[in-house]
All heavy atoms as a GROMACS GRO file, in nm:
protein
  574
    1MET      N    1   7.339  12.116   5.184
    1MET     CA    2   7.441  12.204   5.234
    1MET      C    3   7.475  12.310   5.124
    1MET      O    4   7.454  12.280   5.007
    1MET     CB    5   7.556  12.117   5.262
    1MET     CG    6   7.637  12.190   5.376
    1MET     SD    7   7.760  12.125   5.461
    1MET     CE    8   7.701  12.042   5.599
    2LEU      N    9   7.517  12.411   5.166
    2LEU     CA   10   7.560  12.525   5.066
    2LEU      C   11   7.708  12.498   5.023
    2LEU      O   12   7.795  12.483   5.091
    2LEU     CB   13   7.558  12.657   5.138
    2LEU     CG   14   7.439  12.744   5.122
    2LEU    CD1   15   7.456  12.882   5.184
    2LEU    CD2   16   7.385  12.764   4.989
    3ASN      N   17   7.717  12.502   4.902
    3ASN     CA   18   7.848  12.483   4.842
    3ASN      C   19   7.876  12.611   4.760
    3ASN      O   20   7.828  12.633   4.652
    3ASN     CB   21   7.860  12.377   4.745
    3ASN     CG   22   7.990  12.339   4.704
    3ASN    OD1   23   8.082  12.406   4.750
    3ASN    ND2   24   8.015  12.240   4.613
    4ILE      N   25   7.959  12.702   4.822
    4ILE     CA   26   7.986  12.836   4.756
    4ILE      C   27   8.131  12.826   4.716
    4ILE      O   28   8.224  12.794   4.787
    4ILE     CB   29   7.979  12.940   4.856
    4ILE    CG1   30   7.828  12.961   4.913
    4ILE    CG2   31   8.010  13.082   4.803
    4ILE    CD1   32   7.801  13.063   5.030
    5ASP      N   33   8.147  12.867   4.589
    5ASP     CA   34   8.287  12.876   4.529
    5ASP      C   35   8.339  13.013   4.541
    5ASP      O   36   8.294  13.106   4.478
    5ASP     CB   37   8.279  12.825   4.382
    5ASP     CG   38   8.419  12.817   4.320
    5ASP    OD1   39   8.513  12.799   4.398
    5ASP    OD2   40   8.412  12.834   4.196
    6TRP      N   41   8.429  13.026   4.636
    6TRP     CA   42   8.488  13.157   4.663
    6TRP      C   43   8.602  13.179   4.563
    6TRP      O   44   8.700  13.115   4.564
    6TRP     CB   45   8.537  13.171   4.813
    6TRP     CG   46   8.430  13.173   4.911
    6TRP    CD1   47   8.392  13.059   4.977
    6TRP    CD2   48   8.351  13.276   4.951
    6TRP    NE1   49   8.297  13.086   5.066
    6TRP    CE2   50   8.256  13.222   5.059
    6TRP    CE3   51   8.338  13.408   4.918
    6TRP    CZ2   52   8.164  13.297   5.114
    6TRP    CZ3   53   8.248  13.485   4.982
    6TRP    CH2   54   8.161  13.434   5.083
    7ASP      N   55   8.596  13.295   4.488
    7ASP     CA   56   8.698  13.330   4.408
    7ASP      C   57   8.782  13.435   4.473
    7ASP      O   58   8.738  13.547   4.492
    7ASP     CB   59   8.644  13.375   4.268
    7ASP     CG   60   8.752  13.410   4.172
    7ASP    OD1   61   8.873  13.351   4.182
    7ASP    OD2   62   8.735  13.488   4.077
    8ILE      N   63   8.899  13.397   4.519
    8ILE     CA   64   8.976  13.483   4.601
    8ILE      C   65   9.061  13.575   4.525
    8ILE      O   66   9.134  13.665   4.583
    8ILE     CB   67   9.074  13.410   4.707
    8ILE    CG1   68   9.167  13.318   4.626
    8ILE    CG2   69   8.984  13.329   4.801
    8ILE    CD1   70   9.270  13.255   4.716
    9GLY      N   71   9.068  13.584   4.403
    9GLY     CA   72   9.140  13.679   4.320
    9GLY      C   73   9.266  13.625   4.266
    9GLY      O   74   9.315  13.511   4.308
   10SER      N   75   9.328  13.696   4.191
   10SER     CA   76   9.460  13.658   4.127
   10SER      C   77   9.579  13.697   4.205
   10SER      O   78   9.566  13.783   4.306
   10SER     CB   79   9.479  13.707   3.991
   10SER     OG   80   9.483  13.847   3.989
   11ASN      N   81   9.692  13.638   4.189
   11ASN     CA   82   9.810  13.669   4.262
   11ASN      C   83   9.854  13.815   4.238
   11ASN      O   84   9.896  13.888   4.333
   11ASN     CB   85   9.920  13.578   4.229
   11ASN     CG   86   9.901  13.438   4.281
   11ASN    OD1   87   9.833  13.422   4.374
   11ASN    ND2   88   9.966  13.342   4.214
   12ASP      N   89   9.845  13.866   4.121
   12ASP     CA   90   9.877  14.012   4.098
   12ASP      C   91   9.777  14.100   4.166
   12ASP      O   92   9.822  14.212   4.200
   12ASP     CB   93   9.889  14.033   3.945
   12ASP     CG   94   9.777  14.009   3.869
   12ASP    OD1   95   9.683  13.945   3.921
   12ASP    OD2   96   9.771  14.048   3.751
   13GLY      N   97   9.656  14.067   4.172
   13GLY     CA   98   9.558  14.151   4.241
   13GLY      C   99   9.595  14.154   4.389
   13GLY      O  100   9.594  14.268   4.447
   14TRP      N  101   9.625  14.050   4.458
   14TRP     CA  102   9.669  14.048   4.592
   14TRP      C  103   9.794  14.131   4.614
   14TRP      O  104   9.813  14.191   4.720
   14TRP     CB  105   9.669  13.911   4.658
   14TRP     CG  106   9.541  13.857   4.682
   14TRP    CD1  107   9.478  13.752   4.619
   14TRP    CD2  108   9.451  13.895   4.790
   14TRP    NE1  109   9.349  13.738   4.667
   14TRP    CE2  110   9.336  13.820   4.787
   14TRP    CE3  111   9.464  13.996   4.881
   14TRP    CZ2  112   9.227  13.836   4.861
   14TRP    CZ3  113   9.355  14.012   4.984
   14TRP    CH2  114   9.243  13.926   4.973
   15LEU      N  115   9.888  14.110   4.515
   15LEU     CA  116  10.016  14.180   4.527
   15LEU      C  117  10.001  14.334   4.522
   15LEU      O  118  10.065  14.398   4.597
   15LEU     CB  119  10.108  14.135   4.414
   15LEU     CG  120  10.256  14.180   4.418
   15LEU    CD1  121  10.318  14.137   4.548
   15LEU    CD2  122  10.325  14.146   4.290
   16GLY      N  123   9.905  14.377   4.438
   16GLY     CA  124   9.874  14.515   4.433
   16GLY      C  125   9.806  14.562   4.554
   16GLY      O  126   9.842  14.674   4.606
   17PHE      N  127   9.719  14.486   4.610
   17PHE     CA  128   9.656  14.526   4.732
   17PHE      C  129   9.755  14.531   4.847
   17PHE      O  130   9.760  14.627   4.922
   17PHE     CB  131   9.540  14.422   4.772
   17PHE     CG  132   9.483  14.439   4.905
   17PHE    CD1  133   9.397  14.542   4.928
   17PHE    CD2  134   9.523  14.366   5.012
   17PHE    CE1  135   9.339  14.569   5.062
   17PHE    CE2  136   9.470  14.373   5.141
   17PHE     CZ  137   9.384  14.485   5.160
   18GLY      N  138   9.839  14.435   4.863
   18GLY     CA  139   9.942  14.429   4.966
   18GLY      C  140  10.042  14.546   4.947
   18GLY      O  141  10.079  14.603   5.053
   19GLY      N  142  10.077  14.576   4.832
   19GLY     CA  143  10.173  14.684   4.806
   19GLY      C  144  10.113  14.819   4.838
   19GLY      O  145  10.179  14.903   4.897
   20GLY      N  146   9.986  14.842   4.811
   20GLY     CA  147   9.917  14.952   4.842
   20GLY      C  148   9.905  14.979   4.992
   20GLY      O  149   9.919  15.087   5.053
   21TYR      N  150   9.868  14.867   5.062
   21TYR     CA  151   9.850  14.874   5.206
   21TYR      C  152   9.992  14.902   5.279
   21TYR      O  153   9.990  14.988   5.358
   21TYR     CB  154   9.796  14.736   5.253
   21TYR     CG  155   9.738  14.738   5.392
   21TYR    CD1  156   9.611  14.790   5.410
   21TYR    CD2  157   9.811  14.676   5.494
   21TYR    CE1  158   9.554  14.785   5.538
   21TYR    CE2  159   9.764  14.674   5.618
   21TYR     CZ  160   9.636  14.733   5.648
   21TYR     OH  161   9.573  14.733   5.771
   22LEU      N  162  10.088  14.829   5.229
   22LEU     CA  163  10.221  14.856   5.287
   22LEU      C  164  10.274  14.990   5.259
   22LEU      O  165  10.333  15.058   5.345
   22LEU     CB  166  10.324  14.746   5.238
   22LEU     CG  167  10.463  14.752   5.301
   22LEU    CD1  168  10.456  14.730   5.446
   22LEU    CD2  169  10.548  14.648   5.227
   23GLY      N  170  10.259  15.044   5.142
   23GLY     CA  171  10.290  15.176   5.110
   23GLY      C  172  10.225  15.283   5.184
   23GLY      O  173  10.285  15.386   5.216
   24SER      N  174  10.100  15.263   5.216
   24SER     CA  175  10.033  15.366   5.294
   24SER      C  176  10.072  15.370   5.438
   24SER      O  177  10.091  15.474   5.505
   24SER     CB  178   9.884  15.334   5.295
   24SER     OG  179   9.843  15.218   5.356
   25ILE      N  180  10.113  15.245   5.492
   25ILE     CA  181  10.168  15.240   5.630
   25ILE      C  182  10.306  15.313   5.631
   25ILE      O  183  10.329  15.393   5.722
   25ILE     CB  184  10.180  15.098   5.678
   25ILE    CG1  185  10.035  15.042   5.704
   25ILE    CG2  186  10.259  15.088   5.804
   25ILE    CD1  187  10.035  14.890   5.728
   26LEU      N  188  10.393  15.282   5.532
   26LEU     CA  189  10.520  15.345   5.529
   26LEU      C  190  10.516  15.491   5.517
   26LEU      O  191  10.592  15.574   5.569
   26LEU     CB  192  10.606  15.282   5.430
   26LEU     CG  193  10.648  15.135   5.444
   26LEU    CD1  194  10.724  15.088   5.319
   26LEU    CD2  195  10.735  15.129   5.573
   27SER      N  196  10.422  15.538   5.424
   27SER     CA  197  10.402  15.680   5.401
   27SER      C  198  10.359  15.753   5.530
   27SER      O  199  10.393  15.871   5.556
   27SER     CB  200  10.322  15.718   5.283
   27SER     OG  201  10.192  15.664   5.303
   28GLY      N  202  10.270  15.688   5.604
   28GLY     CA  203  10.221  15.748   5.732
   28GLY      C  204  10.335  15.765   5.828
   28GLY      O  205  10.345  15.863   5.900
   29ILE      N  206  10.422  15.663   5.838
   29ILE     CA  207  10.546  15.672   5.929
   29ILE      C  208  10.633  15.791   5.879
   29ILE      O  209  10.688  15.863   5.967
   29ILE     CB  210  10.612  15.540   5.934
   29ILE    CG1  211  10.521  15.430   6.000
   29ILE    CG2  212  10.749  15.558   6.004
   29ILE    CD1  213  10.584  15.287   5.983
   30VAL      N  214  10.658  15.799   5.756
   30VAL     CA  215  10.737  15.914   5.706
   30VAL      C  216  10.670  16.050   5.733
   30VAL      O  217  10.744  16.138   5.784
   30VAL     CB  218  10.765  15.899   5.553
   30VAL    CG1  219  10.829  16.016   5.489
   30VAL    CG2  220  10.854  15.772   5.527
   31VAL      N  221  10.554  16.061   5.713
   31VAL     CA  222  10.481  16.194   5.734
   31VAL      C  223  10.486  16.220   5.883
   31VAL      O  224  10.509  16.335   5.924
   31VAL     CB  225  10.336  16.179   5.689
   31VAL    CG1  226  10.259  16.303   5.740
   31VAL    CG2  227  10.331  16.186   5.539
   32TYR      N  228  10.467  16.131   5.974
   32TYR     CA  229  10.473  16.153   6.117
   32TYR      C  230  10.611  16.190   6.157
   32TYR      O  231  10.629  16.290   6.237
   32TYR     CB  232  10.434  16.025   6.196
   32TYR     CG  233  10.450  16.033   6.336
   32TYR    CD1  234  10.368  16.106   6.411
   32TYR    CD2  235  10.560  15.976   6.398
   32TYR    CE1  236  10.388  16.123   6.557
   32TYR    CE2  237  10.591  15.981   6.542
   32TYR     CZ  238  10.491  16.064   6.620
   32TYR     OH  239  10.515  16.075   6.753
   33SER      N  240  10.719  16.122   6.109
   33SER     CA  241  10.853  16.163   6.143
   33SER      C  242  10.892  16.296   6.089
   33SER      O  243  10.957  16.377   6.166
   33SER     CB  244  10.945  16.063   6.095
   33SER     OG  245  10.953  16.044   5.961
   34ILE      N  246  10.855  16.342   5.979
   34ILE     CA  247  10.882  16.473   5.925
   34ILE      C  248  10.806  16.590   6.006
   34ILE      O  249  10.864  16.683   6.039
   34ILE     CB  250  10.845  16.485   5.783
   34ILE    CG1  251  10.933  16.403   5.691
   34ILE    CG2  252  10.850  16.636   5.724
   34ILE    CD1  253  10.908  16.385   5.550
   35ALA      N  254  10.682  16.556   6.036
   35ALA     CA  255  10.603  16.654   6.115
   35ALA      C  256  10.668  16.668   6.258
   35ALA      O  257  10.680  16.782   6.304
   35ALA     CB  258  10.463  16.608   6.129
   36ARG      N  259  10.718  16.560   6.322
   36ARG     CA  260  10.788  16.566   6.449
   36ARG      C  261  10.909  16.642   6.434
   36ARG      O  262  10.939  16.726   6.525
   36ARG     CB  263  10.803  16.427   6.506
   36ARG     CG  264  10.860  16.427   6.632
   36ARG     CD  265  10.853  16.297   6.710
   36ARG     NE  266  10.923  16.312   6.834
   36ARG     CZ  267  10.954  16.219   6.909
   36ARG    NH1  268  10.938  16.098   6.876
   36ARG    NH2  269  11.020  16.240   7.025
   37TYR      N  270  10.990  16.620   6.344
   37TYR     CA  271  11.113  16.695   6.314
   37TYR      C  272  11.086  16.841   6.306
   37TYR      O  273  11.168  16.925   6.355
   37TYR     CB  274  11.189  16.635   6.200
   37TYR     CG  275  11.311  16.705   6.157
   37TYR    CD1  276  11.427  16.706   6.231
   37TYR    CD2  277  11.313  16.805   6.042
   37TYR    CE1  278  11.536  16.760   6.199
   37TYR    CE2  279  11.422  16.860   6.012
   37TYR     CZ  280  11.536  16.854   6.090
   37TYR     OH  281  11.645  16.924   6.053
   38GLN      N  282  10.999  16.880   6.224
   38GLN     CA  283  10.964  17.026   6.201
   38GLN      C  284  10.911  17.077   6.330
   38GLN      O  285  10.947  17.206   6.355
   38GLN     CB  286  10.859  17.040   6.088
   38GLN     CG  287  10.912  17.013   5.960
   38GLN     CD  288  10.802  17.018   5.844
   38GLN    OE1  289  10.679  17.024   5.873
   38GLN    NE2  290  10.851  17.033   5.717
   39ASP      N  291  10.839  17.022   6.409
   39ASP     CA  292  10.793  17.071   6.533
   39ASP      C  293  10.904  17.097   6.630
   39ASP      O  294  10.913  17.198   6.695
   39ASP     CB  295  10.683  16.970   6.594
   39ASP     CG  296  10.622  17.036   6.716
   39ASP    OD1  297  10.577  17.150   6.711
   39ASP    OD2  298  10.604  16.963   6.822
   40LEU      N  299  10.996  17.006   6.637
   40LEU     CA  300  11.105  17.017   6.725
   40LEU      C  301  11.196  17.131   6.685
   40LEU      O  302  11.250  17.210   6.760
   40LEU     CB  303  11.184  16.887   6.729
   40LEU     CG  304  11.131  16.771   6.802
   40LEU    CD1  305  11.209  16.649   6.788
   40LEU    CD2  306  11.097  16.803   6.948
   41GLU      N  307  11.216  17.145   6.542
   41GLU     CA  308  11.298  17.257   6.493
   41GLU      C  309  11.235  17.394   6.519
   41GLU      O  310  11.296  17.494   6.554
   41GLU     CB  311  11.317  17.246   6.340
   41GLU     CG  312  11.413  17.140   6.306
   41GLU     CD  313  11.559  17.165   6.353
   41GLU    OE1  314  11.596  17.284   6.331
   41GLU    OE2  315  11.623  17.071   6.400
   42GLU      N  316  11.096  17.400   6.519
   42GLU     CA  317  11.034  17.530   6.542
   42GLU      C  318  11.040  17.556   6.684
   42GLU      O  319  11.059  17.675   6.720
   42GLU     CB  320  10.879  17.508   6.504
   42GLU     CG  321  10.801  17.636   6.516
   42GLU     CD  322  10.652  17.617   6.489
   42GLU    OE1  323  10.621  17.509   6.427
   42GLU    OE2  324  10.572  17.696   6.518
   43LYS      N  325  11.029  17.463   6.778
   43LYS     CA  326  11.040  17.491   6.911
   43LYS      C  327  11.192  17.540   6.947
   43LYS      O  328  11.200  17.641   7.025
   43LYS     CB  329  11.008  17.362   6.988
   43LYS     CG  330  10.870  17.340   7.004
   43LYS     CD  331  10.839  17.210   7.091
   43LYS     CE  332  10.699  17.170   7.092
   43LYS     NZ  333  10.665  17.060   7.161
   44GLU      N  334  11.286  17.482   6.894
   44GLU     CA  335  11.426  17.518   6.905
   44GLU      C  336  11.443  17.662   6.859
   44GLU      O  337  11.512  17.746   6.919
   44GLU     CB  338  11.518  17.423   6.830
   44GLU     CG  339  11.666  17.462   6.862
   44GLU     CD  340  11.754  17.350   6.794
   44GLU    OE1  341  11.720  17.239   6.792
   44GLU    OE2  342  11.861  17.395   6.729
   45HIS      N  343  11.390  17.692   6.736
   45HIS     CA  344  11.391  17.835   6.679
   45HIS      C  345  11.339  17.935   6.779
   45HIS      O  346  11.383  18.039   6.803
   45HIS     CB  347  11.346  17.837   6.544
   45HIS     CG  348  11.339  17.972   6.476
   45HIS    ND1  349  11.458  18.034   6.441
   45HIS    CD2  350  11.241  18.056   6.454
   45HIS    CE1  351  11.428  18.159   6.399
   45HIS    NE2  352  11.301  18.168   6.411
   46LYS      N  353  11.210  17.901   6.830
   46LYS     CA  354  11.142  17.995   6.920
   46LYS      C  355  11.223  18.014   7.045
   46LYS      O  356  11.240  18.125   7.097
   46LYS     CB  357  11.006  17.939   6.951
   46LYS     CG  358  10.899  17.964   6.850
   46LYS     CD  359  10.773  17.915   6.896
   46LYS     CE  360  10.662  17.943   6.789
   46LYS     NZ  361  10.533  17.898   6.836
   47ASN      N  362  11.290  17.911   7.099
   47ASN     CA  363  11.367  17.927   7.224
   47ASN      C  364  11.478  18.020   7.189
   47ASN      O  365  11.526  18.094   7.280
   47ASN     CB  366  11.421  17.790   7.264
   47ASN     CG  367  11.304  17.712   7.329
   47ASN    OD1  368  11.204  17.764   7.372
   47ASN    ND2  369  11.321  17.580   7.333
   48SER      N  370  11.551  18.004   7.083
   48SER     CA  371  11.664  18.089   7.048
   48SER      C  372  11.622  18.228   7.024
   48SER      O  373  11.692  18.326   7.070
   48SER     CB  374  11.737  18.037   6.929
   48SER     OG  375  11.654  18.058   6.812
   49VAL      N  376  11.498  18.263   6.975
   49VAL     CA  377  11.455  18.394   6.960
   49VAL      C  378  11.422  18.450   7.091
   49VAL      O  379  11.445  18.566   7.124
   49VAL     CB  380  11.325  18.402   6.865
   49VAL    CG1  381  11.264  18.526   6.868
   49VAL    CG2  382  11.369  18.357   6.722
   50TYR      N  383  11.357  18.377   7.181
   50TYR     CA  384  11.327  18.421   7.316
   50TYR      C  385  11.456  18.452   7.400
   50TYR      O  386  11.456  18.530   7.488
   50TYR     CB  387  11.235  18.333   7.397
   50TYR     CG  388  11.100  18.325   7.333
   50TYR    CD1  389  11.020  18.207   7.318
   50TYR    CD2  390  11.036  18.448   7.304
   50TYR    CE1  391  10.901  18.208   7.263
   50TYR    CE2  392  10.908  18.451   7.251
   50TYR     CZ  393  10.844  18.338   7.230
   50TYR     OH  394  10.711  18.335   7.176
   51GLU      N  395  11.566  18.374   7.374
   51GLU     CA  396  11.686  18.405   7.441
   51GLU      C  397  11.742  18.533   7.408
   51GLU      O  398  11.811  18.607   7.491
   51GLU     CB  399  11.792  18.290   7.411
   51GLU     CG  400  11.761  18.160   7.477
   51GLU     CD  401  11.858  18.048   7.438
   51GLU    OE1  402  11.939  18.084   7.355
   51GLU    OE2  403  11.834  17.941   7.488
   52LEU      N  404  11.731  18.577   7.278
   52LEU     CA  405  11.779  18.713   7.234
   52LEU      C  406  11.684  18.816   7.260
   52LEU      O  407  11.735  18.933   7.257
   52LEU     CB  408  11.806  18.703   7.089
   52LEU     CG  409  11.910  18.603   7.048
   52LEU    CD1  410  11.916  18.603   6.884
   52LEU    CD2  411  12.058  18.643   7.103
   53LEU      N  412  11.558  18.801   7.298
   53LEU     CA  413  11.468  18.895   7.319
   53LEU      C  414  11.504  19.003   7.427
   53LEU      O  415  11.486  19.128   7.391
   53LEU     CB  416  11.325  18.839   7.352
   53LEU     CG  417  11.214  18.930   7.351
   53LEU    CD1  418  11.196  19.005   7.216
   53LEU    CD2  419  11.084  18.867   7.385
   54PRO      N  420  11.552  18.971   7.538
   54PRO     CA  421  11.582  19.080   7.632
   54PRO      C  422  11.689  19.176   7.585
   54PRO      O  423  11.698  19.291   7.633
   54PRO     CB  424  11.636  19.006   7.753
   54PRO     CG  425  11.582  18.867   7.741
   54PRO     CD  426  11.575  18.839   7.599
   55TYR      N  427  11.778  19.133   7.497
   55TYR     CA  428  11.883  19.219   7.448
   55TYR      C  429  11.832  19.323   7.347
   55TYR      O  430  11.892  19.426   7.328
   55TYR     CB  431  12.001  19.142   7.386
   55TYR     CG  432  12.056  19.049   7.489
   55TYR    CD1  433  12.045  18.910   7.474
   55TYR    CD2  434  12.131  19.099   7.595
   55TYR    CE1  435  12.089  18.827   7.567
   55TYR    CE2  436  12.186  19.014   7.688
   55TYR     CZ  437  12.173  18.881   7.679
   55TYR     OH  438  12.221  18.798   7.765
   56PHE      N  439  11.711  19.290   7.283
   56PHE     CA  440  11.656  19.388   7.184
   56PHE      C  441  11.533  19.453   7.221
   56PHE      O  442  11.470  19.530   7.155
   56PHE     CB  443  11.643  19.309   7.052
   56PHE     CG  444  11.760  19.251   6.986
   56PHE    CD1  445  11.785  19.113   6.984
   56PHE    CD2  446  11.861  19.333   6.941
   56PHE    CE1  447  11.894  19.057   6.925
   56PHE    CE2  448  11.974  19.286   6.881
   56PHE     CZ  449  11.994  19.148   6.879
   57ASN      N  450  11.489  19.435   7.347
   57ASN     CA  451  11.375  19.497   7.395
   57ASN      C  452  11.406  19.634   7.444
   57ASN      O  453  11.475  19.647   7.557
   57ASN     CB  454  11.311  19.404   7.509
   57ASN     CG  455  11.169  19.454   7.550
   57ASN    OD1  456  11.127  19.552   7.489
   57ASN    ND2  457  11.118  19.383   7.648
   58ILE      N  458  11.354  19.736   7.376
   58ILE     CA  459  11.390  19.873   7.423
   58ILE      C  460  11.266  19.957   7.456
   58ILE      O  461  11.266  20.080   7.466
   58ILE     CB  462  11.470  19.944   7.308
   58ILE    CG1  463  11.393  19.957   7.188
   58ILE    CG2  464  11.615  19.891   7.295
   58ILE    CD1  465  11.456  20.046   7.082
   59ASP      N  466  11.159  19.882   7.494
   59ASP     CA  467  11.034  19.953   7.523
   59ASP      C  468  11.042  20.025   7.655
   59ASP      O  469  10.983  20.134   7.662
   59ASP     CB  470  10.929  19.847   7.539
   59ASP     CG  471  10.887  19.789   7.398
   59ASP    OD1  472  10.916  19.860   7.303
   59ASP    OD2  473  10.816  19.681   7.405
   60GLY      N  474  11.125  19.981   7.753
   60GLY     CA  475  11.126  20.038   7.875
   60GLY      C  476  11.231  20.158   7.884
   60GLY      O  477  11.244  20.229   7.986
   61ILE      N  478  11.301  20.190   7.774
   61ILE     CA  479  11.396  20.292   7.786
   61ILE      C  480  11.341  20.429   7.742
   61ILE      O  481  11.267  20.432   7.645
   61ILE     CB  482  11.523  20.258   7.687
   61ILE    CG1  483  11.590  20.130   7.740
   61ILE    CG2  484  11.618  20.385   7.684
   61ILE    CD1  485  11.699  20.095   7.632
   62ASN      N  486  11.361  20.529   7.822
   62ASN     CA  487  11.316  20.662   7.790
   62ASN      C  488  11.423  20.737   7.710
   62ASN      O  489  11.525  20.772   7.765
   62ASN     CB  490  11.271  20.729   7.915
   62ASN     CG  491  11.212  20.870   7.887
   62ASN    OD1  492  11.173  20.903   7.778
   62ASN    ND2  493  11.187  20.952   7.986
   63ILE      N  494  11.400  20.745   7.580
   63ILE     CA  495  11.489  20.813   7.486
   63ILE      C  496  11.455  20.966   7.480
   63ILE      O  497  11.352  20.999   7.428
   63ILE     CB  498  11.492  20.751   7.360
   63ILE    CG1  499  11.546  20.601   7.375
   63ILE    CG2  500  11.597  20.826   7.267
   63ILE    CD1  501  11.536  20.512   7.257
   64ASN      N  502  11.550  21.046   7.514
   64ASN     CA  503  11.532  21.195   7.502
   64ASN      C  504  11.622  21.236   7.379
   64ASN      O  505  11.744  21.227   7.388
   64ASN     CB  506  11.570  21.274   7.619
   64ASN     CG  507  11.544  21.413   7.613
   64ASN    OD1  508  11.490  21.464   7.515
   64ASN    ND2  509  11.567  21.490   7.723
   65LYS      N  510  11.550  21.276   7.265
   65LYS     CA  511  11.629  21.318   7.150
   65LYS      C  512  11.720  21.438   7.165
   65LYS      O  513  11.813  21.454   7.099
   65LYS     CB  514  11.540  21.333   7.037
   65LYS     CG  515  11.474  21.213   6.986
   65LYS     CD  516  11.381  21.222   6.879
   65LYS     CE  517  11.324  21.094   6.836
   65LYS     NZ  518  11.231  21.105   6.715
   66GLU      N  519  11.690  21.520   7.267
   66GLU     CA  520  11.766  21.648   7.287
   66GLU      C  521  11.891  21.609   7.367
   66GLU      O  522  11.971  21.703   7.391
   66GLU     CB  523  11.668  21.749   7.364
   66GLU     CG  524  11.558  21.785   7.272
   66GLU     CD  525  11.468  21.889   7.343
   66GLU    OE1  526  11.495  21.919   7.456
   66GLU    OE2  527  11.375  21.927   7.276
   67ASP      N  528  11.903  21.500   7.434
   67ASP     CA  529  12.013  21.464   7.516
   67ASP      C  530  12.130  21.440   7.421
   67ASP      O  531  12.139  21.351   7.342
   67ASP     CB  532  11.989  21.343   7.599
   67ASP     CG  533  12.091  21.313   7.704
   67ASP    OD1  534  12.190  21.392   7.712
   67ASP    OD2  535  12.076  21.205   7.755
   68LYS      N  536  12.235  21.527   7.429
   68LYS     CA  537  12.354  21.505   7.347
   68LYS      C  538  12.451  21.394   7.393
   68LYS      O  539  12.544  21.358   7.317
   68LYS     CB  540  12.432  21.640   7.330
   68LYS     CG  541  12.340  21.742   7.274
   68LYS     CD  542  12.422  21.869   7.253
   68LYS     CE  543  12.310  21.967   7.194
   68LYS     NZ  544  12.370  22.090   7.147
   69ASN      N  545  12.435  21.346   7.507
   69ASN     CA  546  12.516  21.237   7.564
   69ASN      C  547  12.457  21.101   7.538
   69ASN      O  548  12.495  21.000   7.602
   69ASN     CB  549  12.546  21.253   7.707
   69ASN     CG  550  12.631  21.375   7.727
   69ASN    OD1  551  12.716  21.419   7.650
   69ASN    ND2  552  12.597  21.450   7.846
   70PHE      N  553  12.350  21.098   7.450
   70PHE     CA  554  12.280  20.969   7.430
   70PHE      C  555  12.370  20.859   7.370
   70PHE      O  556  12.381  20.747   7.416
   70PHE     CB  557  12.166  20.991   7.345
   70PHE     CG  558  12.085  20.874   7.323
   70PHE    CD1  559  12.022  20.800   7.428
   70PHE    CD2  560  12.068  20.813   7.193
   70PHE    CE1  561  11.943  20.688   7.400
   70PHE    CE2  562  11.998  20.697   7.169
   70PHE     CZ  563  11.940  20.637   7.274
   71PHE      N  564  12.452  20.896   7.265
   71PHE     CA  565  12.545  20.800   7.200
   71PHE      C  566  12.689  20.856   7.209
   71PHE      O  567  12.739  20.941   7.177
   71PHE     CB  568  12.507  20.781   7.048
   71PHE     CG  569  12.392  20.683   7.041
   71PHE    CD1  570  12.268  20.720   6.995
   71PHE    CD2  571  12.405  20.549   7.080
   71PHE    CE1  572  12.164  20.633   6.980
   71PHE    CE2  573  12.299  20.459   7.059
   71PHE     CZ  574  12.180  20.508   7.009
   0.00000   0.00000   0.00000
């Protein structure tokens, strides 16, 4: 029969591995939440700009500079 002696590593090695693994999961969650927050803020900003757009759109107005009753 085969008798293999598996050396599973030291405790501090496994602690480092587990800390790195857990840290990467937590940083992924933080990155996802920040990206989602920024996306929602950008959509809210675009909506507020589009709400103001009809009030500042003057492309359809025919302005005659010789008209003295303009302002």
